[in-house]
DRENPA-3360 file (N, C-alpha, C; in nm, 2 decimals, always signed):
BEGIN
1 = XXXXXXXX = -2.29/+0.58/+0.49/-2.20/+0.47/+0.52/-2.10/+0.43/+0.41 ~ -1.99/+0.39/+0.46/-1.88/+0.37/+0.36/-1.92/+0.25/+0.27 ~ -1.88/+0.25/+0.13/-1.90/+0.14/+0.06/-1.81/+0.02/+0.09 ~ -1.71/+0.04/+0.17/-1.61/-0.06/+0.19/-1.58/-0.06/+0.35 ~ -1.70/-0.10/+0.43/-1.67/-0.08/+0.58/-1.61/-0.19/+0.65 ~ -1.57/-0.29/+0.58/-1.51/-0.42/+0.65/-1.37/-0.43/+0.64 ~ -1.31/-0.47/+0.74/-1.18/-0.49/+0.76/-1.14/-0.61/+0.68 ~ -1.04/-0.59/+0.59/-0.99/-0.71/+0.51/-0.88/-0.78/+0.59;
9 = XXXXXXXX = -0.89/-0.91/+0.58/-0.79/-1.00/+0.66/-0.75/-1.11/+0.55 ~ -0.62/-1.12/+0.53/-0.57/-1.23/+0.45/-0.50/-1.32/+0.52 ~ -0.57/-1.44/+0.57/-0.53/-1.54/+0.65/-0.37/-1.59/+0.63 ~ -0.35/-1.62/+0.51/-0.21/-1.66/+0.46/-0.11/-1.56/+0.50 ~ -0.12/-1.43/+0.46/-0.02/-1.33/+0.51/-0.02/-1.32/+0.65 ~ -0.14/-1.32/+0.73/-0.14/-1.30/+0.85/-0.06/-1.40/+0.94 ~ -0.09/-1.54/+0.90/-0.01/-1.65/+0.96/+0.14/-1.64/+0.93 ~ +0.18/-1.60/+0.81/+0.31/-1.58/+0.78/+0.40/-1.48/+0.87;
17 = XXXXXXXX = +0.32/-1.37/+0.88/+0.38/-1.26/+0.96/+0.37/-1.26/+1.12 ~ +0.29/-1.35/+1.15/+0.29/-1.37/+1.30/+0.32/-1.50/+1.35 ~ +0.39/-1.59/+1.26/+0.46/-1.71/+1.30/+0.54/-1.71/+1.43 ~ +0.60/-1.59/+1.44/+0.70/-1.58/+1.56/+0.64/-1.55/+1.70 ~ +0.50/-1.51/+1.69/+0.44/-1.47/+1.81/+0.38/-1.58/+1.89 ~ +0.36/-1.56/+2.02/+0.27/-1.66/+2.12/+0.14/-1.65/+2.08 ~ +0.07/-1.74/+2.15/-0.08/-1.74/+2.13/-0.13/-1.60/+2.19 ~ -0.08/-1.56/+2.31/-0.12/-1.44/+2.37/-0.10/-1.32/+2.28;
25 = XXXXXXXX = +0.02/-1.31/+2.21/+0.07/-1.21/+2.13/-0.02/-1.20/+2.01 ~ -0.06/-1.31/+1.94/-0.14/-1.32/+1.83/-0.27/-1.26/+1.88 ~ -0.34/-1.29/+1.97/-0.46/-1.24/+2.03/-0.44/-1.10/+2.07 ~ -0.34/-1.04/+2.11/-0.32/-0.91/+2.13/-0.31/-0.81/+1.99 ~ -0.25/-0.87/+1.90/-0.23/-0.82/+1.78/-0.36/-0.81/+1.71 ~ -0.43/-0.91/+1.71/-0.58/-0.89/+1.65/-0.67/-0.77/+1.72 ~ -0.67/-0.80/+1.86/-0.73/-0.68/+1.93/-0.68/-0.53/+1.88 ~ -0.56/-0.53/+1.87/-0.51/-0.40/+1.84/-0.55/-0.36/+1.70;
33 = XXXXXXXX = -0.55/-0.45/+1.59/-0.60/-0.42/+1.46/-0.74/-0.37/+1.47 ~ -0.84/-0.45/+1.55/-0.96/-0.42/+1.56/-1.00/-0.28/+1.61 ~ -0.91/-0.24/+1.73/-0.94/-0.12/+1.77/-0.89/-0.01/+1.70 ~ -0.77/-0.03/+1.62/-0.72/+0.05/+1.51/-0.83/+0.10/+1.40 ~ -0.91/-0.01/+1.36/-1.00/+0.00/+1.26/-1.13/+0.07/+1.30 ~ -1.18/+0.04/+1.43/-1.27/+0.11/+1.49/-1.25/+0.27/+1.51 ~ -1.12/+0.29/+1.55/-1.08/+0.43/+1.58/-1.07/+0.50/+1.45 ~ -1.05/+0.44/+1.33/-1.03/+0.50/+1.21/-0.89/+0.57/+1.20;
41 = XXXXXXXX = -0.80/+0.52/+1.28/-0.67/+0.58/+1.28/-0.59/+0.53/+1.39 ~ -0.46/+0.59/+1.40/-0.37/+0.55/+1.51/-0.41/+0.54/+1.64 ~ -0.35/+0.46/+1.72/-0.39/+0.44/+1.87/-0.29/+0.53/+1.95 ~ -0.34/+0.58/+2.05/-0.25/+0.66/+2.15/-0.15/+0.57/+2.22 ~ -0.03/+0.62/+2.22/+0.08/+0.54/+2.28/+0.07/+0.57/+2.44 ~ -0.04/+0.51/+2.50/-0.07/+0.51/+2.63/-0.08/+0.37/+2.69 ~ +0.01/+0.34/+2.78/+0.01/+0.19/+2.85/-0.11/+0.15/+2.88 ~ -0.18/+0.23/+2.96/-0.31/+0.19/+3.02/-0.42/+0.16/+2.92;
49 = XXXXXXXX = -0.42/+0.24/+2.82/-0.53/+0.23/+2.71/-0.49/+0.09/+2.63 ~ -0.37/+0.08/+2.60/-0.33/-0.01/+2.52/-0.33/-0.16/+2.59 ~ -0.29/-0.16/+2.73/-0.31/-0.29/+2.81/-0.47/-0.32/+2.82 ~ -0.56/-0.22/+2.84/-0.70/-0.26/+2.83/-0.75/-0.31/+2.69 ~ -0.70/-0.24/+2.58/-0.73/-0.31/+2.44/-0.70/-0.46/+2.43 ~ -0.57/-0.48/+2.48/-0.52/-0.62/+2.45/-0.52/-0.71/+2.56 ~ -0.61/-0.67/+2.67/-0.62/-0.77/+2.79/-0.50/-0.81/+2.85 ~ -0.40/-0.71/+2.87/-0.26/-0.75/+2.91/-0.24/-0.70/+3.05;
57 = XXXXXXXX = -0.19/-0.80/+3.14/-0.16/-0.74/+3.28/-0.04/-0.66/+3.28 ~ -0.04/-0.57/+3.38/+0.07/-0.48/+3.39/+0.20/-0.53/+3.38 ~ +0.21/-0.63/+3.45/+0.35/-0.70/+3.45/+0.40/-0.75/+3.31 ~ +0.30/-0.79/+3.23/+0.33/-0.84/+3.11/+0.34/-0.73/+2.98 ~ +0.30/-0.62/+3.03/+0.30/-0.52/+2.93/+0.44/-0.49/+2.84 ~ +0.55/-0.46/+2.92/+0.66/-0.43/+2.86/+0.70/-0.54/+2.76 ~ +0.69/-0.68/+2.77/+0.72/-0.78/+2.67/+0.62/-0.76/+2.55 ~ +0.49/-0.74/+2.58/+0.39/-0.73/+2.48/+0.43/-0.60/+2.39;
65 = XXXXXXXX = +0.46/-0.49/+2.45/+0.48/-0.37/+2.38/+0.60/-0.39/+2.29 ~ +0.70/-0.47/+2.34/+0.82/-0.50/+2.26/+0.78/-0.58/+2.14 ~ +0.70/-0.68/+2.15/+0.66/-0.77/+2.04/+0.57/-0.70/+1.94 ~ +0.49/-0.59/+1.99/+0.39/-0.52/+1.90/+0.46/-0.42/+1.80 ~ +0.57/-0.35/+1.87/+0.61/-0.23/+1.80/+0.75/-0.27/+1.72 ~ +0.78/-0.21/+1.61/+0.89/-0.22/+1.53/+0.99/-0.12/+1.54 ~ +1.11/-0.16/+1.51/+1.23/-0.05/+1.52/+1.35/-0.14/+1.52 ~ +1.47/-0.07/+1.56/+1.59/-0.15/+1.56/+1.59/-0.26/+1.68;
73 = XXXXXXXX = +1.51/-0.25/+1.77/+1.49/-0.35/+1.87/+1.41/-0.47/+1.81 ~ +1.33/-0.45/+1.72/+1.24/-0.56/+1.67/+1.19/-0.53/+1.54 ~ +1.27/-0.58/+1.43/+1.24/-0.55/+1.30/+1.10/-0.62/+1.25 ~ +1.05/-0.71/+1.33/+0.95/-0.80/+1.30/+0.82/-0.73/+1.37 ~ +0.83/-0.62/+1.43/+0.71/-0.56/+1.49/+0.62/-0.51/+1.39 ~ +0.49/-0.46/+1.43/+0.40/-0.42/+1.35/+0.35/-0.28/+1.35 ~ +0.37/-0.21/+1.45/+0.33/-0.08/+1.47/+0.46/+0.00/+1.48 ~ +0.45/+0.12/+1.42/+0.55/+0.22/+1.44/+0.51/+0.32/+1.53;
81 = XXXXXXXX = +0.59/+0.36/+1.64/+0.55/+0.45/+1.73/+0.61/+0.58/+1.71 ~ +0.54/+0.70/+1.67/+0.58/+0.83/+1.64/+0.47/+0.94/+1.67 ~ +0.53/+1.04/+1.72/+0.44/+1.15/+1.77/+0.33/+1.12/+1.86 ~ +0.36/+1.02/+1.95/+0.28/+0.98/+2.06/+0.16/+0.88/+2.01 ~ +0.18/+0.83/+1.89/+0.07/+0.75/+1.84/+0.13/+0.62/+1.78 ~ +0.05/+0.51/+1.78/+0.09/+0.38/+1.71/+0.03/+0.38/+1.57 ~ +0.13/+0.38/+1.48/+0.07/+0.39/+1.34/+0.11/+0.24/+1.27 ~ +0.01/+0.22/+1.19/+0.02/+0.08/+1.11/-0.01/+0.11/+0.96;
89 = XXXXXXXX = +0.11/+0.08/+0.88/+0.10/+0.13/+0.73/-0.02/+0.09/+0.66 ~ -0.03/-0.06/+0.68/-0.15/-0.12/+0.60/-0.27/-0.08/+0.62 ~ -0.30/-0.07/+0.76/-0.43/-0.02/+0.80/-0.45/+0.13/+0.78 ~ -0.35/+0.21/+0.78/-0.36/+0.34/+0.72/-0.41/+0.35/+0.57 ~ -0.34/+0.27/+0.49/-0.37/+0.26/+0.35/-0.52/+0.22/+0.34 ~ -0.58/+0.10/+0.39/-0.71/+0.08/+0.38/-0.81/+0.17/+0.43 ~ -0.78/+0.25/+0.53/-0.87/+0.35/+0.58/-0.86/+0.45/+0.49 ~ -0.77/+0.50/+0.42/-0.77/+0.61/+0.33/-0.84/+0.56/+0.20;
97 = XXXXXXXX = -0.82/+0.44/+0.16/-0.92/+0.39/+0.06/-1.07/+0.40/+0.08 ~ -1.10/+0.35/+0.21/-1.22/+0.36/+0.26/-1.29/+0.49/+0.27 ~ -1.22/+0.59/+0.31/-1.26/+0.72/+0.32/-1.29/+0.78/+0.18 ~ -1.20/+0.75/+0.07/-1.21/+0.79/-0.05/-1.34/+0.74/-0.12 ~ -1.37/+0.62/-0.09/-1.50/+0.57/-0.14/-1.64/+0.62/-0.08 ~ -1.60/+0.66/+0.05/-1.73/+0.70/+0.13/-1.74/+0.85/+0.10 ~ -1.66/+0.93/+0.05/-1.68/+1.07/+0.04/-1.79/+1.11/-0.07 ~ -1.89/+1.19/-0.02/-2.01/+1.21/-0.11/-1.95/+1.33/-0.21;
105 = XXXXXXXX = -2.03/+1.32/-0.33/-2.01/+1.42/-0.45/-2.10/+1.52/-0.42 ~ -2.09/+1.63/-0.51/-2.19/+1.74/-0.50/-2.35/+1.70/-0.53 ~ -2.44/+1.76/-0.48/-2.58/+1.73/-0.49/-2.62/+1.80/-0.61 ~ -2.68/+1.73/-0.69/-2.75/+1.79/-0.82/-2.90/+1.76/-0.82 ~ -2.98/+1.87/-0.88/-3.12/+1.83/-0.90/-3.16/+1.75/-1.02 ~ -3.24/+1.67/-0.99/-3.27/+1.59/-1.11/-3.40/+1.65/-1.19 ~ -3.39/+1.62/-1.32/-3.48/+1.68/-1.40/-3.62/+1.65/-1.36 ~ -3.71/+1.75/-1.36/-3.86/+1.71/-1.33/-3.90/+1.67/-1.19;
113 = XXXXXXXX = -3.79/+1.68/-1.09/-3.82/+1.62/-0.95/-3.78/+1.73/-0.86 ~ -3.79/+1.88/-0.90/-3.76/+1.97/-0.80/-3.64/+1.97/-0.74 ~ -3.63/+1.99/-0.61/-3.51/+2.00/-0.53/-3.46/+1.85/-0.48 ~ -3.51/+1.75/-0.53/-3.47/+1.61/-0.48/-3.32/+1.60/-0.51 ~ -3.24/+1.57/-0.42/-3.11/+1.55/-0.45/-3.06/+1.42/-0.51 ~ -2.96/+1.41/-0.57/-2.89/+1.29/-0.62/-2.75/+1.29/-0.57 ~ -2.70/+1.19/-0.50/-2.57/+1.18/-0.45/-2.49/+1.07/-0.51 ~ -2.37/+1.07/-0.53/-2.29/+0.98/-0.57/-2.14/+1.00/-0.51;
121 = XXXXXXXX = -2.07/+0.88/-0.47/-1.95/+0.89/-0.41/-1.85/+0.93/-0.51 ~ -1.77/+1.03/-0.49/-1.66/+1.07/-0.58/-1.53/+1.10/-0.49 ~ -1.44/+1.11/-0.57/-1.30/+1.17/-0.53/-1.29/+1.31/-0.57 ~ -1.20/+1.38/-0.50/-1.17/+1.52/-0.53/-1.19/+1.56/-0.69 ~ -1.25/+1.65/-0.71/-1.26/+1.71/-0.84/-1.38/+1.64/-0.91 ~ -1.47/+1.57/-0.85/-1.58/+1.52/-0.90/-1.56/+1.39/-0.99 ~ -1.43/+1.33/-0.97/-1.42/+1.20/-1.06/-1.49/+1.09/-0.98 ~ -1.51/+0.98/-1.06/-1.59/+0.86/-1.00/-1.51/+0.79/-0.91;
129 = XXXXXXXX = -1.57/+0.70/-0.82/-1.50/+0.62/-0.72/-1.40/+0.53/-0.80 ~ -1.29/+0.51/-0.74/-1.19/+0.41/-0.82/-1.26/+0.29/-0.82 ~ -1.21/+0.21/-0.93/-1.24/+0.08/-0.94/-1.19/-0.01/-0.83 ~ -1.24/-0.12/-0.80/-1.19/-0.20/-0.70/-1.05/-0.25/-0.72 ~ -1.04/-0.28/-0.85/-0.89/-0.34/-0.89/-0.79/-0.25/-0.86 ~ -0.81/-0.12/-0.88/-0.72/-0.01/-0.84/-0.68/-0.01/-0.70 ~ -0.79/-0.01/-0.63/-0.76/-0.02/-0.47/-0.67/-0.14/-0.44 ~ -0.72/-0.25/-0.49/-0.64/-0.37/-0.49/-0.49/-0.36/-0.51;
137 = XXXXXXXX = -0.47/-0.29/-0.63/-0.34/-0.26/-0.68/-0.26/-0.19/-0.57 ~ -0.31/-0.09/-0.50/-0.24/-0.01/-0.40/-0.22/-0.10/-0.29 ~ -0.32/-0.19/-0.24/-0.30/-0.27/-0.14/-0.18/-0.38/-0.17 ~ -0.17/-0.43/-0.29/-0.08/-0.52/-0.33/+0.06/-0.44/-0.33 ~ +0.07/-0.31/-0.37/+0.20/-0.25/-0.36/+0.23/-0.23/-0.21 ~ +0.14/-0.19/-0.14/+0.19/-0.18/+0.01/+0.23/-0.31/+0.08 ~ +0.17/-0.43/+0.04/+0.23/-0.56/+0.08/+0.36/-0.57/+0.04 ~ +0.39/-0.54/-0.09/+0.52/-0.58/-0.15/+0.63/-0.47/-0.08;
145 = XXXXXXXX = +0.57/-0.35/-0.06/+0.66/-0.25/-0.01/+0.71/-0.28/+0.13 ~ +0.61/-0.34/+0.22/+0.66/-0.38/+0.35/+0.76/-0.49/+0.35 ~ +0.75/-0.59/+0.25/+0.84/-0.70/+0.26/+0.97/-0.64/+0.20 ~ +0.98/-0.55/+0.11/+1.10/-0.50/+0.03/+1.16/-0.37/+0.13 ~ +1.08/-0.33/+0.21/+1.15/-0.20/+0.30/+1.13/-0.07/+0.24 ~ +1.02/-0.07/+0.13/+0.99/+0.07/+0.07/+0.88/+0.13/+0.15 ~ +0.85/+0.27/+0.13/+0.76/+0.34/+0.18/+0.61/+0.31/+0.14 ~ +0.52/+0.29/+0.22/+0.39/+0.27/+0.17/+0.33/+0.38/+0.11;
153 = XXXXXXXX = +0.22/+0.35/+0.03/+0.13/+0.44/-0.03/+0.02/+0.45/+0.09 ~ +0.02/+0.55/+0.16/-0.08/+0.58/+0.26/-0.20/+0.67/+0.23 ~ -0.19/+0.73/+0.12/-0.31/+0.81/+0.07/-0.35/+0.79/-0.06 ~ -0.46/+0.76/-0.09/-0.51/+0.73/-0.23/-0.57/+0.87/-0.28 ~ -0.50/+0.91/-0.40/-0.53/+1.04/-0.46/-0.57/+1.02/-0.61 ~ -0.65/+1.09/-0.67/-0.67/+1.08/-0.81/-0.56/+1.07/-0.91 ~ -0.44/+1.13/-0.87/-0.32/+1.13/-0.95/-0.27/+1.00/-0.94 ~ -0.26/+0.93/-0.81/-0.21/+0.80/-0.79/-0.27/+0.69/-0.87;
161 = XXXXXXXX = -0.42/+0.72/-0.86/-0.50/+0.61/-0.93/-0.50/+0.63/-1.08 ~ -0.47/+0.75/-1.13/-0.45/+0.78/-1.26/-0.33/+0.69/-1.32 ~ -0.22/+0.72/-1.25/-0.08/+0.66/-1.30/-0.11/+0.51/-1.28 ~ -0.17/+0.45/-1.18/-0.19/+0.30/-1.17/-0.27/+0.26/-1.27 ~ -0.37/+0.33/-1.31/-0.46/+0.26/-1.43/-0.38/+0.26/-1.56 ~ -0.29/+0.36/-1.58/-0.21/+0.38/-1.70/-0.11/+0.27/-1.70 ~ -0.06/+0.24/-1.58/+0.03/+0.11/-1.56/-0.03/-0.02/-1.59 ~ -0.15/-0.05/-1.54/-0.23/-0.14/-1.59/-0.25/-0.17/-1.73;
169 = XXXXXXXX = -0.28/-0.06/-1.81/-0.28/-0.06/-1.94/-0.15/-0.11/-2.00 ~ -0.04/-0.04/-1.95/+0.08/-0.08/-2.01/+0.12/-0.23/-1.99 ~ +0.07/-0.31/-1.88/+0.09/-0.43/-1.86/+0.01/-0.53/-1.92 ~ -0.11/-0.47/-1.97/-0.21/-0.56/-2.03/-0.31/-0.60/-1.92 ~ -0.33/-0.55/-1.81/-0.43/-0.57/-1.72/-0.37/-0.58/-1.58 ~ -0.45/-0.57/-1.49/-0.41/-0.57/-1.34/-0.36/-0.69/-1.29 ~ -0.40/-0.80/-1.37/-0.34/-0.94/-1.32/-0.18/-0.95/-1.32 ~ -0.12/-0.86/-1.41/+0.03/-0.86/-1.42/+0.09/-0.76/-1.32;
177 = XXXXXXXX = +0.01/-0.67/-1.24/+0.06/-0.60/-1.16/+0.16/-0.66/-1.05 ~ +0.10/-0.78/-0.99/+0.16/-0.86/-0.91/+0.31/-0.90/-0.95 ~ +0.30/-0.95/-1.07/+0.45/-1.00/-1.14/+0.53/-0.87/-1.14 ~ +0.48/-0.76/-1.17/+0.57/-0.64/-1.18/+0.63/-0.61/-1.04 ~ +0.54/-0.61/-0.94/+0.58/-0.58/-0.79/+0.68/-0.70/-0.76 ~ +0.66/-0.81/-0.80/+0.76/-0.93/-0.76/+0.89/-0.89/-0.82 ~ +0.89/-0.83/-0.94/+1.02/-0.80/-1.02/+1.12/-0.72/-0.94 ~ +1.05/-0.63/-0.86/+1.14/-0.54/-0.79/+1.24/-0.59/-0.69;
185 = XXXXXXXX = +1.20/-0.70/-0.63/+1.31/-0.79/-0.56/+1.44/-0.80/-0.61 ~ +1.43/-0.82/-0.75/+1.56/-0.83/-0.82/+1.64/-0.70/-0.87 ~ +1.59/-0.60/-0.80/+1.65/-0.47/-0.84/+1.69/-0.40/-0.71 ~ +1.82/-0.44/-0.66/+1.87/-0.38/-0.54/+1.88/-0.22/-0.52 ~ +1.92/-0.19/-0.65/+1.93/-0.03/-0.66/+1.81/+0.04/-0.62 ~ +1.70/-0.02/-0.66/+1.57/+0.06/-0.62/+1.53/+0.04/-0.47 ~ +1.59/-0.06/-0.40/+1.56/-0.10/-0.26/+1.66/-0.04/-0.17 ~ +1.74/+0.07/-0.20/+1.84/+0.14/-0.12/+1.99/+0.10/-0.13;
193 = XXXXXXXX = +2.01/+0.01/-0.22/+2.16/-0.05/-0.22/+2.22/+0.03/-0.34 ~ +2.24/+0.16/-0.29/+2.31/+0.26/-0.38/+2.38/+0.35/-0.29 ~ +2.46/+0.43/-0.35/+2.55/+0.52/-0.28/+2.49/+0.62/-0.19 ~ +2.35/+0.65/-0.22/+2.29/+0.75/-0.13/+2.18/+0.69/-0.03 ~ +2.17/+0.56/-0.06/+2.05/+0.48/+0.02/+1.92/+0.51/-0.02 ~ +1.91/+0.58/-0.16/+1.79/+0.61/-0.20/+1.69/+0.49/-0.23 ~ +1.56/+0.51/-0.21/+1.45/+0.40/-0.24/+1.35/+0.45/-0.32 ~ +1.29/+0.35/-0.41/+1.19/+0.40/-0.50/+1.06/+0.39/-0.41;
201 = XXXXXXXX = +0.95/+0.47/-0.44/+0.83/+0.46/-0.39/+0.72/+0.44/-0.48 ~ +0.59/+0.45/-0.44/+0.47/+0.43/-0.55/+0.48/+0.53/-0.65 ~ +0.50/+0.65/-0.62/+0.49/+0.75/-0.70/+0.59/+0.75/-0.81 ~ +0.72/+0.70/-0.77/+0.83/+0.69/-0.87/+0.81/+0.57/-0.96 ~ +0.78/+0.46/-0.91/+0.75/+0.33/-0.98/+0.65/+0.34/-1.09 ~ +0.55/+0.44/-1.06/+0.42/+0.44/-1.15/+0.43/+0.55/-1.25 ~ +0.54/+0.63/-1.24/+0.56/+0.73/-1.36/+0.61/+0.65/-1.47 ~ +0.56/+0.70/-1.59/+0.59/+0.62/-1.71/+0.73/+0.60/-1.73;
209 = XXXXXXXX = +0.80/+0.72/-1.72/+0.95/+0.72/-1.76/+1.02/+0.62/-1.68 ~ +0.99/+0.61/-1.55/+1.06/+0.53/-1.45/+1.01/+0.38/-1.49 ~ +0.88/+0.36/-1.49/+0.83/+0.23/-1.53/+0.89/+0.17/-1.63 ~ +0.91/+0.25/-1.75/+0.97/+0.18/-1.87/+1.11/+0.14/-1.83 ~ +1.19/+0.20/-1.75/+1.32/+0.17/-1.73/+1.32/+0.04/-1.63 ~ +1.22/+0.03/-1.55/+1.20/-0.10/-1.47/+1.18/-0.23/-1.57 ~ +1.07/-0.21/-1.65/+1.03/-0.32/-1.73/+1.14/-0.35/-1.84 ~ +1.23/-0.25/-1.87/+1.34/-0.28/-1.97/+1.46/-0.34/-1.91;
217 = XXXXXXXX = +1.45/-0.36/-1.77/+1.55/-0.43/-1.70/+1.67/-0.34/-1.66 ~ +1.67/-0.22/-1.65/+1.78/-0.14/-1.63/+1.82/-0.14/-1.50 ~ +1.74/-0.19/-1.40/+1.78/-0.19/-1.27/+1.80/-0.34/-1.22 ~ +1.77/-0.44/-1.30/+1.80/-0.57/-1.26/+1.94/-0.60/-1.23 ~ +1.97/-0.68/-1.14/+2.10/-0.71/-1.09/+2.17/-0.80/-1.19 ~ +2.27/-0.75/-1.24/+2.35/-0.83/-1.37/+2.42/-0.95/-1.31 ~ +2.40/-1.06/-1.38/+2.46/-1.17/-1.37/+2.59/-1.18/-1.46 ~ +2.63/-1.31/-1.49/+2.75/-1.33/-1.59/+2.70/-1.27/-1.72;
225 = XXXXXXXX = +2.59/-1.28/-1.75/+2.52/-1.22/-1.87/+2.50/-1.07/-1.86 ~ +2.57/-0.99/-1.96/+2.56/-0.85/-1.94/+2.44/-0.79/-1.97 ~ +2.35/-0.88/-2.02/+2.21/-0.81/-2.05/+2.12/-0.86/-1.94 ~ +2.05/-0.76/-1.90/+1.96/-0.79/-1.77/+1.85/-0.90/-1.81 ~ +1.82/-0.98/-1.72/+1.72/-1.10/-1.75/+1.59/-1.03/-1.70 ~ +1.49/-1.01/-1.79/+1.36/-0.97/-1.76/+1.27/-1.08/-1.72 ~ +1.18/-1.06/-1.64/+1.08/-1.15/-1.61/+0.98/-1.17/-1.72 ~ +0.95/-1.30/-1.76/+0.87/-1.31/-1.87/+0.75/-1.24/-1.87;
233 = XXXXXXXX = +0.68/-1.20/-1.76/+0.55/-1.14/-1.77/+0.59/-0.99/-1.82 ~ +0.70/-0.93/-1.79/+0.72/-0.80/-1.84/+0.75/-0.79/-1.99 ~ +0.81/-0.90/-2.02/+0.85/-0.90/-2.17/+0.73/-0.92/-2.26 ~ +0.63/-1.02/-2.20/+0.50/-1.03/-2.27/+0.43/-0.90/-2.30 ~ +0.44/-0.81/-2.19/+0.35/-0.70/-2.18/+0.42/-0.60/-2.29 ~ +0.55/-0.59/-2.29/+0.61/-0.50/-2.38/+0.60/-0.54/-2.54 ~ +0.61/-0.69/-2.56/+0.60/-0.74/-2.69/+0.47/-0.74/-2.74 ~ +0.36/-0.75/-2.65/+0.22/-0.73/-2.70/+0.18/-0.59/-2.73;
241 = XXXXXXXX = +0.27/-0.49/-2.70/+0.24/-0.36/-2.76/+0.14/-0.30/-2.67 ~ +0.14/-0.32/-2.54/+0.02/-0.27/-2.45/+0.06/-0.13/-2.40 ~ +0.18/-0.09/-2.43/+0.21/+0.04/-2.37/+0.11/+0.16/-2.40 ~ +0.06/+0.22/-2.29/-0.05/+0.33/-2.31/+0.03/+0.45/-2.32 ~ -0.03/+0.53/-2.43/+0.02/+0.67/-2.45/+0.02/+0.75/-2.33 ~ +0.12/+0.83/-2.29/+0.11/+0.91/-2.19/+0.23/+1.02/-2.20 ~ +0.21/+1.15/-2.17/+0.31/+1.25/-2.17/+0.43/+1.21/-2.10 ~ +0.55/+1.24/-2.14/+0.68/+1.21/-2.07/+0.68/+1.27/-1.94;
249 = XXXXXXX = +0.72/+1.21/-1.84/+0.73/+1.28/-1.70/+0.89/+1.28/-1.67 ~ +0.91/+1.40/-1.61/+1.05/+1.41/-1.58/+1.10/+1.33/-1.45 ~ +1.23/+1.28/-1.47/+1.25/+1.20/-1.34/+1.30/+1.29/-1.23 ~ +1.25/+1.26/-1.11/+1.30/+1.34/-0.99/+1.44/+1.30/-0.94 ~ +1.49/+1.20/-1.02/+1.62/+1.14/-0.96/+1.60/+1.00/-0.93 ~ +1.68/+0.91/-0.98/+1.66/+0.77/-0.95/+1.76/+0.71/-0.86 ~ +1.84/+0.79/-0.81/+1.97/+0.75/-0.72/+2.07/+0.71/-0.81;
% end
């Protein structure tokens, strides 16, 4: 059984994101979330199946589908329809984290106990399960990414967890990760406001070379003062000398 089998629901975020929905639409959204979690993945784009899940009458389904799906017709929607499936980035991220925690490691014989196996949940390569604060960090990134229009981190890998752990060390702890993510809102270049429409993603911002540029304020929108105004949390982390040693990583291009 997975170590994290329960669906996490944050009431404040849920109420904020569903404030524009009717009572029936809120109920339908909750039922779709539960069905998605139980199915452990995307739902089929089938009207009969989705109407059954949401308890929606045939005549009301077109309006309900419009409210639930996102796109040019409805930027406030929740599910992206592609390849015949309804995808939800946040749930995909949580399910990926759940699978990573549940994956069993290699069986080993214990000394003096014959063939009695010992199991431990591991990630690829035999590493130990990620600490809860690292998974919380990925969830926090995905919440920020949804608000900022950036790509979600849909798959949890050893490499991504390692980079995030290093950035925690740079900042002086996971508590300041939220401040770092909030600071991205002041950096329009990273959000697609550049000549190529390029946007940063989780892998890009957690690479040390790019991370340093961010906390140094190179992407902060300049005001009358030609020097970028860094957020106090970022300055404190740098001045405290928390930057963790890491081999330089080449930039893939920052737009």
